[in-house]
Every structure is written in structure tokens, then in C-alpha cells.
C-alpha positions, 0 to 999 in steps of 0.5 A: 500500500502506498503511503498517503500523500497530502498537499501542502497547506496554502500560506493563507490557510496556514496563517489562519491555523496558526492564529487559531492555535495561538489565540486558543492556547493564549486563552488557556494559558491565561486561565492557568497562569492566572491561578498561579499568580493569584496563588502567589499573591492572595489565595493564601489569605483568602482560602488558608487564612488560619495558617502562617503566611509562608505556610499558607503560601505553600498550601496555596501552591499545593492547590496549584500543583494539583492542576498538574496532577490532572494533566497526565490524565487529560493527556491520556484521554484527549490524546486517545480521542484526538488520535481517533476523532481528530485534533479540532474536536478535542481542542474545542472541548478543552477550551470549554472546560478550561474557560468554564472552570476559570470562570467558576473560580471567579464565583467561589466563596472564600474561607470566610464564607464557607470555611474549609469547603472553600479550598476543597472547591478551589482544588476541584476546579483546579483539577478541571483546569489541569485536565483540560490543559493536559489535552490542549497543548498536544492538539494545538501544536499538532494542528499547526505542525501537521499543516506545515512543511518540514522546512519551516515547521520549527517556526510555524509550530513555535507560534502556539508556544507563544501562547504561554508568554501571551497568556502570562502577559495577559494574566499578569497585565490584568492583575498588575492593573488591578493591584495598581488601581485598587487598594489591597483591601479592595483587591482581596475583597473582590478585585481578584475575581475580575480576571477570572470572570473575564475568562468567559468573554475570552472563551467565546472569542476563542471558540469562534476562531477554533470552530472556523479551522479545518482538520489536519490534512495529515491526520485525515490522510492517516485516518483514510489509510487506516480505514483502507487497511481495515477493509482490505486486510482486516487490520485493526489498529491498536489503541494509541496508548498501547502503540505509543508504549510499544513503538515509541517508549524511547521517544516518550522518555526523551520528551519527558527528560527534555521538559524537565529544565524547561518546565522547572525553570519556567515556573521558578522564574515566573511563579516562585519569583513573585514570592521570593521578590516580595517576601525575601527581597522586600519588593512590592507586588506591583514591582514583581508583577511589572518585571514579569509582565515586561519579560513575558513580552520579550519572551513572546518575541524571541520564541518564533526567532528560536523556532526559526533558528531550529529550522536552520541548525536543528531542534537539538542544538537550539534546545541545548543552548536553552538548557545549558543557558538556564542552568548557568544563569541561575546563580546570577539570576538570584544575585541580581534579584537580591540587589533589590532594584527593579532594573536588576529584577527585570534583567534577571527575569528577562534573560531567564525567559529568553534562555527558556525560549530556546527550549520552549520554541523548538519543543513543539516541532521536536515532539511532533516529529517523534511520533506517527500520525495515528498516535502523535496526539497521545505520544506528544501529550504523554511525553509533555504532560507526564513530565509536568507532574515531576517538573512544573507541578512541584517547582514553586512548592519545592522552591518555596520549601527550600527558601523556608528551610535554608533562607537562601536561594542557593539550593533553589539554584542547584535544583534548577541546575540539576534539572538542566543536567537531566535535560542535557542527558535526555537530548544526548540520547535523542536524534535530530528530527528537523528533516522528517516528513510527518506523513512518513513516520510509521508506527511500526518503526522505532524512534531512531528509524523514520523511513516508512516501509509500507507493504 
């Protein structure tokens, strides 16, 4: 049977696909990061008021981490149905779930109103957020990756990745504006609810855009080929999860290791820093939020540039620049923050996010190019989201606990450096994927052999 071929997506259509993925991921990351910022700034007082302030922050970050725990389950469920039914349908569902949960958080009663039921409800909604985001990332990057060609896949696939800094920018910007306009009492009373309720408006916009795009042509061709094999040869496909673990287990491990430095460094730089700068250094919440806000704008700008560079020199070299760079930057990062000025804080966060972008930009194409089409959603999602449980989920929690125990940033720097070393090892075990044709990756071949051998 000849491999099914797919016509290249016209440039205009590809741009619409990119825009739809970018806007959707921006909204979903806005929802997710909004929770992280609120956890660092107000949730300790609103939902855990009986605890010591630092302990309350730890408990607040624990509910933040719960969202990560649900992401692997979301990756399994959305990956399975995304590989069976298509990318588009699952992306619409993930957006509805994430937006609905975020809007509901804005309506939650606090501990002062319903007591211990408040953090329970907060945790439940956080689980829904995590479940939805676990399915969002894989579908969004695959929709773009599978519409483009290999020559510029790194560039185009990096645009959905800019949804993370765009969401961070939007969430931090709204919080920064509210903290500037409102008194601390007003913000704690009702102001914190406003950005969560705004999510409802954003979801309507995102749905309108996502419903207007077409399904991936690579997926449609692979689905047609699978149906043809079933009719002609009685060949029934394995479940995507089973096929991934049988044929792509090595790729899953590489993907998980590659995400360790990227995930941990990001949440230390953007979430934990709000705690460190305000409690350890004595800077105001507004100052810390403004630094993250400006640095996120730079982060957004550099991601496509790193993605384009990965098209020229490869995914692994660019990724290595980021992993080594983030590890080397950690000690200067905290030394600059300890100076206590806005300029030094801004420099520390901006350089950290630029280096992070070198890992995050090629990640979408890199993971997409590892897996066969009919298991790509599952494989990319599992590799990306299972690592988040060990990496991003506990990162702010571990960093805060290390600060509480040692009173210094040194163990936090060593923590990020250890993650960077693990990522370097994972990349050393990986093979370059830049020139692979997504339509020709076959589920029957291992991760290091990608030429299709159709019978």
C-alpha cells in the first residue's frame, strides 16, 4: 500500500491555523497562569487564612500543583480521542472546560464564607483546569505542525508556544492593573475575581476562531489509510496508548527528560519569583508583577526567532543552548534579584525567559516529529504532560520549601541546575528530527528509524 500523500497547506490557510492555535492556547494559558499568580499573591489569605503566611503560601501552591496532577490524565484521554476523532474536536472541548472552570473560580466563596469547603472547591476546579490543559497543548501544536512543511515547521509550530508568554502577559497585565488601581483591601475583597470572570468573554472569542479551522490534512490522510487497511486486510489498529508504549517508549522518555529544565525553570522564574521578590527581597507586588509582565513580552518575541533558528541548525542544538543557558544563569539570576532594584529584577527575569525560549520554541516541532500520525496526539501529550507532574507541578512548592528551610536561594539554584543536567542527558540520547516528513513516520518503526516501509 502506498503511503498517503497530502498537499501542502496554502500560506493563507496556514496563517489562519496558526492564529487559531495561538489565540486558543493564549486563552488557556491565561486561565492557568492566572491561578498561579493569584496563588502567589492572595489565595493564601483568602482560602488558608488560619495558617502562617509562608505556610499558607505553600498550601496555596499545593492547590496549584494539583492542576498538574490532572494533566497526565487529560493527556491520556484527549490524546486517545484526538488520535481517533481528530485534533479540532478535542481542542474545542478543552477550551470549554478550561474557560468554564476559570470562570467558576471567579464565583467561589472564600474561607470566610464557607470555611474549609472553600479550598476543597478551589482544588476541584483546579483539577478541571489541569485536565483540560493536559489535552490542549498536544492538539494545538499538532494542528499547526501537521499543516506545515518540514522546512519551516520549527517556526510555524513555535507560534502556539507563544501562547504561554501571551497568556502570562495577559494574566499578569490584568492583575498588575488591578493591584495598581485598587487598594489591597479592595483587591482581596473582590478585585481578584475580575480576571477570572473575564475568562468567559475570552472563551467565546476563542471558540469562534477554533470552530472556523479545518482538520489536519495529515491526520485525515492517516485516518483514510487506516480505514483502507481495515477493509482490505482486516487490520485493526491498536489503541494509541498501547502503540505509543510499544513503538515509541524511547521517544516518550526523551520528551519527558527534555521538559524537565524547561518546565522547572519556567515556573521558578515566573511563579516562585513573585514570592521570593516580595517576601525575601522586600519588593512590592506591583514591582514583581511589572518585571514579569515586561519579560513575558520579550519572551513572546524571541520564541518564533528560536523556532526559526531550529529550522536552520536543528531542534537539538537550539534546545541545548536553552538548557545549558538556564542552568548557568541561575546563580546570577538570584544575585541580581537580591540587589533589590527593579532594573536588576527585570534583567534577571528577562534573560531567564529568553534562555527558556530556546527550549520552549523548538519543543513543539521536536515532539511532533517523534511520533506517527495515528498516535502523535497521545505520544506528544504523554511525553509533555507526564513530565509536568515531576517538573512544573512541584517547582514553586519545592522552591518555596527550600527558601523556608535554608533562607537562601542557593539550593533553589542547584535544583534548577540539576534539572538542566537531566535535560542535557535526555537530548544526548535523542536524534535530530528537523528533516522528517510527518506523513512518513510509521508506527511500526522505532524512534531512531523514520523511513516508512509500507507493504
